C-alpha positions as CSV (number, residue, x, y, z in Angstrom):
1,L,37.9,12.9,4.0
2,G,39.8,13.9,0.8
3,E,38.5,15.9,-2.1
4,D,35.9,13.3,-3.2
5,A,33.8,13.5,0.0
6,A,31.0,15.9,-0.3
7,V,30.0,18.0,2.7
8,I,26.9,20.0,3.4
9,D,27.9,22.4,6.2
10,G,25.4,24.5,8.0
11,V,28.0,26.1,10.3
12,D,28.5,29.9,9.9
13,G,26.0,30.1,7.1
14,K,28.0,27.9,4.6
15,A,24.8,26.2,3.6
16,E,21.3,27.4,3.4
17,S,19.0,26.0,6.0
18,S,16.8,24.6,3.2
19,D,19.8,22.4,2.2
20,L,19.7,20.8,5.6
21,E,15.9,20.4,6.0
22,P,15.6,17.1,4.1
23,F,18.1,15.6,6.4
24,N,16.6,17.0,9.6
25,E,13.0,15.9,9.1
26,D,11.4,12.6,8.4
27,W,9.0,12.3,5.4
28,M,5.9,12.3,7.5
29,H,7.0,15.5,9.3
30,K,6.7,14.0,12.7
31,Y,10.3,14.2,13.9
32,R,12.8,17.0,13.5
33,G,16.5,17.4,14.4
34,Q,18.9,20.3,14.3
35,T,22.0,19.0,12.6
36,R,24.2,21.7,11.1
37,L,26.5,19.2,9.3
38,V,25.8,16.5,6.7
39,L,28.6,14.3,5.4
40,R,28.1,12.4,2.1
41,P,30.8,9.8,1.9
42,A,31.6,8.2,-1.5
43,S,33.4,5.1,-0.3
44,T,33.8,2.7,2.6
45,E,37.2,4.4,3.4
46,H,35.3,7.8,3.8
47,V,32.8,6.2,6.2
48,S,35.7,4.6,8.1
49,G,37.5,8.0,8.4
50,I,34.3,9.8,9.5
51,L,33.5,7.3,12.3
52,R,37.1,7.0,13.4
53,Y,37.4,10.8,13.8
54,C,33.9,11.2,15.4
55,N,34.6,8.4,17.8
56,E,38.0,9.9,18.9
57,S,36.4,13.3,19.2
58,M,33.2,12.1,21.0
59,L,30.9,13.4,18.3
60,A,27.5,11.8,17.8
61,V,26.5,10.7,14.3
62,V,23.3,9.3,12.8
63,P,23.5,7.2,9.5
64,Q,20.8,8.1,7.0
65,G,19.6,6.3,3.8
66,G,16.6,7.3,1.9
67,N,15.0,8.7,5.1
68,T,11.7,7.0,4.5
69,G,11.4,5.5,8.0
70,L,8.3,6.0,10.1
71,V,9.7,6.1,13.6
72,G,12.4,8.8,13.4
73,G,15.4,6.5,13.4
74,S,17.1,8.2,10.5
75,V,16.9,11.8,11.6
76,P,18.9,13.5,14.4
77,V,17.5,13.6,17.9
78,F,19.4,16.8,18.6
79,D,22.4,18.1,16.5
80,E,24.1,14.8,15.6
81,I,26.2,14.7,12.4
82,V,24.3,13.1,9.6
83,V,26.2,10.5,7.5
84,S,24.2,10.3,4.3
85,M,24.8,7.1,2.2
86,A,23.2,8.6,-1.0
87,R,26.5,8.8,-3.0
88,M,27.4,5.2,-2.3
89,N,25.0,3.8,-4.9
90,R,27.0,1.5,-7.2
91,I,25.9,-2.0,-8.3
92,H,29.2,-3.9,-8.2
93,S,28.3,-7.3,-9.7
94,F,25.6,-9.8,-10.4
95,D,26.0,-13.6,-10.9
96,D,23.0,-14.8,-12.9
97,A,23.9,-18.4,-12.2
98,S,23.6,-18.1,-8.4
99,G,21.4,-14.9,-8.3
100,T,23.9,-13.1,-6.1
101,L,23.8,-9.3,-6.3
102,V,26.6,-7.2,-4.8
103,L,25.8,-3.5,-4.3
104,D,26.4,-0.4,-2.2
105,A,24.1,0.3,0.7
106,G,23.0,3.6,-0.9
107,C,21.4,2.0,-3.9
108,V,17.8,2.8,-4.2
109,L,15.6,-0.3,-3.9
110,E,13.7,0.3,-7.2
111,V,16.9,0.9,-9.1
112,A,18.2,-2.4,-7.9
113,D,15.0,-4.2,-8.7
114,Q,14.9,-2.7,-12.2
115,F,18.5,-3.8,-12.8
116,L,17.5,-7.3,-11.8
117,A,14.3,-7.3,-13.9
118,E,16.4,-6.7,-17.0
119,R,18.3,-9.9,-16.1
120,G,15.3,-12.0,-15.3
121,H,15.6,-11.8,-11.5
122,I,13.8,-10.0,-8.6
123,F,14.9,-8.3,-5.4
124,P,13.4,-10.2,-2.5
125,L,11.9,-7.1,-1.0
126,D,9.2,-4.6,-2.3
127,L,8.0,-1.5,-0.5
128,G,5.7,1.4,-1.2
129,A,8.8,3.6,-0.7
130,K,10.9,1.7,-3.2
131,G,11.5,4.7,-5.3
132,S,13.4,6.5,-2.4
133,C,14.5,4.0,0.2
134,H,18.0,2.6,0.2
135,V,18.8,-1.1,0.4
136,G,21.2,-0.5,3.3
137,G,18.4,1.1,5.3
138,N,16.1,-1.7,4.3
139,V,18.5,-4.2,5.8
140,A,19.3,-2.0,8.8
141,T,15.6,-2.0,9.7
142,N,14.9,-5.6,8.5
143,A,12.1,-4.4,6.4
144,G,9.4,-7.0,5.6
145,G,7.5,-5.6,2.6
146,L,5.1,-7.0,0.1
147,R,7.2,-10.1,-0.8
148,L,7.7,-11.4,2.7
149,L,5.2,-14.3,2.3
150,R,7.2,-15.6,-0.7
151,Y,10.8,-14.9,0.2
152,G,10.9,-14.5,4.0
153,S,12.8,-11.8,5.9
154,L,16.1,-10.3,5.0
155,H,17.8,-12.4,7.6
156,G,17.6,-15.2,5.0
157,S,18.3,-13.2,1.8
158,V,21.4,-11.3,2.8
159,L,24.4,-13.5,2.1
160,G,27.2,-11.1,3.0
161,M,27.8,-7.6,4.3
162,E,30.5,-5.0,4.6
163,A,30.0,-2.5,7.5
164,V,32.0,0.1,9.4
165,L,32.0,-0.2,13.2
166,P,31.8,2.9,15.5
167,D,35.6,3.1,15.9
168,G,36.2,3.1,12.1
169,T,37.0,-0.6,11.8
170,V,35.8,-2.1,8.6
171,M,34.0,-5.5,9.0
172,D,34.4,-7.4,5.8
173,D,31.9,-10.2,5.7
174,L,30.9,-9.8,2.1
175,C,30.4,-13.5,1.4
176,T,28.6,-14.3,-1.8
177,L,28.0,-18.0,-1.1
178,R,24.5,-19.3,-0.2
179,K,26.1,-22.1,1.9
180,N,28.5,-20.7,4.4
181,N,28.6,-22.6,7.7
182,T,32.0,-21.4,8.9
183,G,32.4,-19.2,12.0
184,Y,30.1,-16.6,13.5
185,D,27.4,-15.1,11.4
186,L,28.2,-11.5,12.4
187,K,26.0,-9.9,9.7
188,Q,22.9,-11.1,11.5
189,L,23.7,-8.7,14.4
190,L,23.5,-5.7,12.0
191,I,20.3,-6.8,10.3
192,G,17.5,-4.9,12.1
193,A,20.0,-3.0,14.4
194,E,19.1,0.3,12.7
195,G,22.7,1.5,12.5
196,T,23.4,1.2,16.3
197,I,26.2,-1.3,15.9
198,G,27.7,0.0,12.7
199,I,27.0,1.5,9.3
200,I,26.3,-0.9,6.4
201,T,28.3,0.0,3.3
202,K,27.9,-3.0,0.9
203,L,25.7,-6.0,0.6
204,A,25.5,-9.4,-1.1
205,V,21.9,-10.4,-1.6
206,Q,20.4,-13.6,-2.8
207,C,17.9,-12.7,-5.6
208,P,15.5,-15.3,-7.0
209,Q,14.5,-15.6,-10.6
210,R,11.5,-13.4,-11.6
211,S,8.4,-15.4,-12.3
212,P,7.2,-15.0,-15.9
213,A,3.5,-15.5,-14.9
214,V,1.9,-13.2,-12.3
215,N,-1.8,-13.2,-11.5
216,V,-3.8,-11.1,-8.9
217,A,-7.2,-11.5,-7.3
218,F,-9.0,-8.9,-5.2
219,F,-11.9,-9.8,-3.0
220,G,-14.2,-8.6,-0.2
221,I,-14.7,-10.5,3.1
222,E,-17.3,-10.1,5.8
223,S,-15.1,-10.7,8.9
224,Y,-11.5,-11.1,10.1
225,E,-12.2,-14.7,10.9
226,K,-13.2,-15.4,7.3
227,A,-10.0,-13.6,6.1
228,Q,-8.0,-16.1,8.1
229,R,-10.0,-19.0,6.5
230,A,-9.3,-17.5,3.1
231,F,-5.6,-17.3,3.9
232,R,-5.6,-21.0,5.0
233,E,-7.4,-22.0,1.8
234,A,-5.0,-19.9,-0.3
235,K,-2.0,-21.7,1.2
236,A,-3.6,-25.1,0.6
237,Q,-5.0,-24.6,-2.9
238,L,-2.3,-22.3,-4.4
239,S,0.6,-23.6,-2.4
240,E,4.0,-22.9,-4.1
241,I,2.6,-20.2,-6.5
242,L,1.2,-18.0,-3.7
243,S,3.4,-15.0,-3.5
244,A,1.4,-12.4,-1.6
245,F,-1.6,-12.1,0.7
246,E,-2.6,-8.6,1.7
247,L,-5.3,-7.6,4.1
248,M,-7.0,-4.2,4.2
249,D,-9.9,-3.0,6.3
250,A,-12.9,-1.0,4.9
251,K,-11.7,2.3,6.3
252,S,-8.3,2.0,4.5
253,Q,-10.1,1.5,1.2
254,Q,-12.6,4.3,1.9
255,L,-9.6,6.5,2.5
256,V,-7.9,5.6,-0.8
257,H,-11.2,6.1,-2.6
258,A,-11.7,9.6,-1.0
259,V,-8.2,10.7,-2.0
260,R,-8.0,9.2,-5.5
261,G,-11.7,9.7,-6.4
262,E,-11.7,6.4,-8.3
263,K,-14.2,3.6,-8.3
264,G,-13.1,0.5,-6.3
265,P,-12.6,-2.9,-7.8
266,L,-15.8,-4.4,-6.3
267,E,-19.4,-3.4,-6.1
268,G,-20.6,-2.4,-2.7
269,E,-18.6,-2.3,0.6
270,H,-17.2,-5.0,2.8
271,P,-15.6,-4.9,6.2
272,F,-12.3,-6.4,4.9
273,Y,-10.6,-6.7,1.5
274,C,-7.8,-9.1,0.5
275,L,-5.4,-9.1,-2.4
276,I,-3.8,-12.4,-3.5
277,E,-0.9,-12.6,-5.9
278,T,0.4,-15.8,-7.5
279,S,3.8,-16.1,-9.2
280,G,4.7,-19.1,-11.3
281,S,6.0,-20.4,-14.6
282,N,2.8,-21.2,-16.4
283,G,0.4,-18.2,-16.7
284,D,-2.7,-20.2,-18.0
285,H,-2.2,-22.9,-15.4
286,D,-1.8,-20.4,-12.5
287,Y,-4.8,-18.3,-13.7
288,E,-7.0,-21.4,-13.7
289,K,-5.9,-22.4,-10.2
290,L,-6.6,-18.8,-8.9
291,E,-10.0,-18.8,-10.6
292,K,-10.9,-22.2,-9.1
293,F,-9.7,-21.0,-5.6
294,L,-11.9,-17.9,-5.8
295,E,-14.9,-19.9,-7.0
296,D,-14.4,-22.4,-4.1
297,V,-14.1,-19.8,-1.3
298,M,-17.1,-17.8,-2.7
299,T,-19.2,-21.0,-3.0
300,N,-18.4,-21.9,0.6
301,D,-19.3,-18.4,1.9
302,V,-15.7,-17.5,2.8
303,V,-15.5,-14.7,0.3
304,A,-18.4,-12.4,-0.5
305,D,-17.2,-11.0,-3.8
306,G,-14.1,-11.1,-5.9
307,V,-12.4,-10.3,-9.2
308,V,-9.3,-11.7,-11.0
309,A,-7.1,-9.3,-13.0
310,Q,-7.3,-10.0,-16.8
311,D,-4.1,-8.3,-17.8
312,A,-1.0,-6.4,-16.6
313,T,-2.9,-3.1,-16.4
314,Q,-5.5,-4.6,-14.2
315,I,-2.8,-6.2,-12.0
316,K,-1.2,-2.9,-11.5
317,S,-4.6,-1.3,-10.8
318,L,-5.5,-3.9,-8.1
319,W,-2.2,-3.6,-6.4
320,S,-2.6,0.2,-6.3
321,W,-5.5,-0.2,-3.9
322,R,-3.1,-1.8,-1.4
323,E,0.1,0.2,-2.2
324,S,-1.7,3.6,-2.1
325,V,-2.8,3.2,1.5
326,P,0.5,4.5,3.1
327,E,0.6,7.5,0.8
328,C,-3.1,8.4,1.2
329,I,-3.3,8.2,5.0
330,G,-1.3,11.5,5.3
331,H,-3.6,13.4,2.9
332,W,-5.5,15.2,5.7
333,G,-2.7,15.8,8.1
334,G,-0.5,14.1,10.7
335,V,-0.4,10.3,11.0
336,Y,0.9,7.9,13.6
337,K,1.8,4.8,11.8
338,Y,3.3,1.7,13.2
339,D,4.6,-1.5,11.7
340,V,3.9,-4.2,14.3
341,S,4.2,-8.0,14.3
342,I,1.4,-9.8,16.0
343,P,0.3,-13.5,16.0
344,L,-2.1,-14.0,13.1
345,A,-5.2,-14.9,15.2
346,D,-4.9,-11.6,17.1
347,M,-3.6,-9.4,14.3
348,Y,-6.6,-7.2,13.9
349,T,-7.4,-6.9,17.6
350,I,-4.8,-4.1,17.9
351,V,-6.9,-1.9,15.6
352,D,-10.0,-2.4,17.7
353,D,-8.1,-1.8,20.9
354,V,-6.4,1.4,19.7
355,K,-9.7,2.6,18.3
356,A,-11.4,2.1,21.7
357,R,-8.6,4.0,23.5
358,V,-8.7,6.8,21.0
359,D,-12.5,7.1,21.2
360,E,-12.3,7.1,25.0
361,A,-9.8,9.9,25.0
362,G,-11.9,11.9,22.5
363,L,-8.9,12.3,20.2
364,L,-10.6,11.5,16.9
365,G,-14.0,11.1,15.4
366,D,-15.7,11.0,12.0
367,T,-16.7,14.5,10.8
368,D,-18.3,15.8,7.6
369,E,-15.0,17.5,6.7
370,F,-12.8,14.5,7.3
371,P,-15.0,11.5,6.7
372,V,-12.3,8.9,6.9
373,L,-10.3,9.9,10.0
374,G,-9.8,7.2,12.6
375,V,-7.8,4.0,13.1
376,I,-7.2,1.7,10.2
377,G,-5.4,-1.6,9.7
378,Y,-3.7,-3.2,6.7
379,G,-0.7,-5.3,5.9
380,H,0.5,-8.8,5.2
């Protein structure tokens, strides 16, 4: 690997077991491996050398980014060699005319978004784990995130990719053009493949301009059917400025309240809550449209109660009631959390079905000590 490649070696006591623990266990403490060797390449050439040697020697490897996944895909099953991408974290270039960002797979999502914010642009993905997750891992898992409604999946935002195949071959498809209709679109095979086809090392991403005017509304709804009606009305009345529509059930918000000890945005309790964000170019115009939308859905008994953020502080506060859910659900112990895709009409039925099975099995139940344990649903 050369002198520049860092190695954490647990063989023969060369590294403390504590040095290897973060690489052997996922952040929710559900999955654990027994790797005794972590390689931290600093370049594509290092990654190529690692995979070539491991392929020839029949050694198993597992690529690892920020290790923020929820299903154990980034930790060893047994004692595979971990290839950590943390040192490959350079931002190589940004074209403010086209909005094309070229960066290493090991760049932290929040760092990339802050870099773009200083240049009036935005990364087309936002996650609760943005302070730790790597963009390479985001692409490898085809993460959806809070900006999915506005910018779609990463299949459409990734323009080009450099990746290393299992035998060490470097696949250079780092195209930076939005229009590229020549040949096979090989990068699409690696988006969502979770490192099984190759290790992503560099990316070219289409990054839209950051909207200067952002507004947020938070409201309570009495049924999932009415939540769907509110979504349809939001798309019709807010159209091109609608950038997010998040659904949370009552139990998810009770949990956040119990952990944070803060008063919720609305008086009273409701079976469901929704958060709407608009992003446009005219703050006053967008705020007026959002207020009119909220007035309309409340007048027509679609929404029971609602509030519109008055400033940036309130926007951040309202978003925190949605973004805090993933963090708060682990406050009292282990969590089984799944990111599933279900047709909109049936989206919440999975919560009811899982709750019925859990109750039937006698696995969980409300108690005085843990008042918010159970099955919850939230998402976009």
